[in-house]
C-alpha positions as CSV (number, residue, x, y, z in Angstrom):
1,X,97.7,171.0,-136.1
2,X,97.0,168.0,-133.9
3,X,96.9,164.4,-135.3
4,X,93.3,163.5,-136.1
5,X,91.8,160.1,-136.9
6,X,88.3,159.8,-138.4
7,X,86.1,157.4,-140.3
8,X,83.3,158.1,-142.9
9,X,81.6,155.0,-141.5
10,X,81.0,156.3,-138.0
11,X,81.8,159.2,-135.8
12,X,83.5,159.3,-132.4
13,X,81.4,157.7,-129.7
14,X,78.8,156.4,-132.1
15,X,77.7,153.0,-133.3
16,X,79.9,151.0,-135.7
17,X,77.7,149.8,-138.6
18,X,77.1,146.1,-138.7
19,X,78.9,145.9,-142.0
20,X,82.3,146.2,-140.1
21,X,81.4,143.5,-137.5
22,X,81.0,139.7,-137.4
23,X,77.3,140.2,-138.0
24,X,78.0,141.8,-141.4
25,X,80.9,141.5,-143.9
26,X,83.5,141.8,-141.2
27,X,85.5,144.2,-143.3
28,X,87.7,146.9,-141.9
29,X,86.2,150.4,-141.8
30,X,87.6,153.3,-143.9
31,X,89.9,155.4,-141.8
32,X,91.6,158.8,-142.6
33,X,94.1,160.9,-140.7
34,X,95.7,164.2,-140.9
35,X,98.1,166.4,-138.9
36,X,101.1,164.2,-138.8
37,X,103.9,165.9,-136.9
38,X,107.2,166.8,-138.6
39,X,109.6,164.0,-138.4
40,X,107.0,161.2,-138.7
41,X,108.7,158.1,-140.1
42,X,106.0,155.5,-139.6
43,X,102.5,155.0,-138.2
44,X,101.0,152.3,-136.0
45,X,97.3,151.5,-135.8
46,X,95.8,149.4,-133.0
47,X,92.1,148.6,-132.7
48,X,91.1,147.0,-129.4
49,X,88.1,146.4,-127.0
50,X,88.8,147.0,-123.3
51,X,85.3,145.7,-122.4
52,X,85.8,142.0,-123.0
53,X,84.1,139.8,-122.4
54,X,81.3,141.8,-120.5
55,X,81.4,145.6,-120.1
56,X,79.9,145.2,-116.6
57,X,82.8,143.0,-115.6
58,X,85.7,143.4,-118.1
59,X,88.6,140.9,-117.7
60,X,90.8,141.6,-120.7
61,X,91.5,143.9,-123.6
62,X,90.7,142.1,-126.9
63,X,92.9,143.1,-129.8
64,X,91.1,143.3,-133.2
65,X,93.8,144.7,-135.6
66,X,97.4,145.6,-135.2
67,X,99.3,147.4,-138.0
68,X,102.8,148.9,-137.9
69,X,105.2,150.7,-140.3
70,X,102.4,152.3,-142.2
71,X,104.2,154.9,-144.4
72,X,103.8,158.6,-143.4
73,X,102.7,159.5,-146.9
74,X,99.6,157.3,-146.5
75,X,96.6,159.4,-145.5
76,X,94.3,156.6,-144.5
77,X,93.0,153.2,-145.3
78,X,90.1,152.4,-147.6
79,X,87.2,150.1,-146.5
80,X,88.3,146.5,-146.4
81,X,92.0,147.4,-146.5
82,X,92.6,144.4,-144.4
83,X,91.9,142.1,-147.4
84,X,94.5,143.5,-149.7
85,X,94.5,147.3,-149.5
86,X,97.5,147.8,-147.1
87,X,100.3,150.1,-148.2
88,X,103.5,148.3,-149.2
89,X,105.8,147.8,-146.2
90,X,103.0,147.7,-143.6
91,X,103.5,145.0,-141.0
92,X,100.8,143.2,-139.2
93,X,100.7,142.0,-135.6
94,X,98.8,139.2,-133.9
95,X,95.3,139.9,-132.8
96,X,93.6,138.2,-129.9
97,X,92.4,135.4,-132.2
98,X,96.1,134.5,-132.7
99,X,96.2,135.6,-136.3
100,X,96.9,138.7,-138.4
101,X,94.3,140.7,-140.1
102,X,91.1,142.5,-139.0
103,X,88.5,140.9,-136.9
104,X,85.5,143.1,-136.4
105,X,83.4,143.7,-133.3
106,X,81.6,140.5,-132.1
107,X,80.7,141.2,-128.5
108,X,79.2,138.2,-126.6
109,X,77.2,140.5,-124.3
110,X,76.4,144.2,-123.9
111,X,77.6,147.3,-125.7
112,X,81.4,147.4,-126.1
113,X,83.7,150.2,-127.0
114,X,86.2,149.8,-129.8
115,X,89.3,152.1,-129.6
116,X,91.0,152.9,-132.9
117,X,94.4,154.4,-131.9
118,X,96.9,155.9,-134.4
119,X,100.4,156.6,-133.4
120,X,103.0,158.7,-135.3
121,X,106.5,157.5,-134.7
122,X,109.9,159.0,-135.3
123,X,111.3,155.7,-136.6
124,X,110.4,152.8,-138.8
125,X,110.2,149.7,-136.5
126,X,112.7,146.9,-137.2
127,X,111.5,144.2,-139.5
128,X,112.8,141.7,-136.9
129,X,109.5,142.4,-135.1
130,X,107.9,139.9,-137.6
131,X,104.4,139.4,-136.4
132,X,104.4,140.9,-132.9
133,X,101.8,140.9,-130.2
134,X,100.4,144.2,-129.2
135,X,102.5,144.2,-126.0
136,X,105.7,143.6,-128.0
137,X,104.8,146.3,-130.4
138,X,104.1,148.8,-127.6
139,X,107.5,148.1,-126.1
140,X,109.2,148.7,-129.5
141,X,107.3,152.0,-129.9
142,X,108.4,153.3,-126.4
143,X,110.2,156.6,-126.6
144,X,109.3,157.0,-130.3
145,X,105.8,158.3,-130.2
146,X,105.5,161.9,-131.6
147,X,101.7,162.1,-131.5
148,X,98.6,159.9,-131.1
149,X,94.9,160.1,-132.1
150,X,91.9,158.1,-131.0
151,X,88.6,157.2,-132.5
152,X,86.1,155.2,-130.5
153,X,83.1,153.4,-131.8
154,X,80.6,151.2,-130.0
155,X,78.7,148.0,-130.9
156,X,76.1,145.8,-129.3
157,X,74.7,142.7,-130.9
């Protein structure tokens, strides 16, 4: 079975409801996954927007939420997990606002794509990572990815 990432709030390729954006409650969406490969020791979740600031002329990838060392017995995250529903031992990285936590879609112009990527790793990442940037986290994950899954939602203000 392949690793699968879904949300009850939106389906792949469809609109993210305003509730999960800066125009609503800005709470993290519910996410579920299944199909972890044997040997999974931890999970990483990265949500980013490759269309910043303008989908017609993107200049950067905007990181919205970075989680690592999610336990493999966790089968998902409830709505608004960013505000207190993270499993024990989960680490958070720095988003593009320079802080930890979830920051929902808030595109300045046009329809943006929001990539929710889940990685199954064969290790727990070292606690020395502290509060890593996405680039630092991706380097630490290198050669440890057993499987990955992707869920893409869109949003336009």
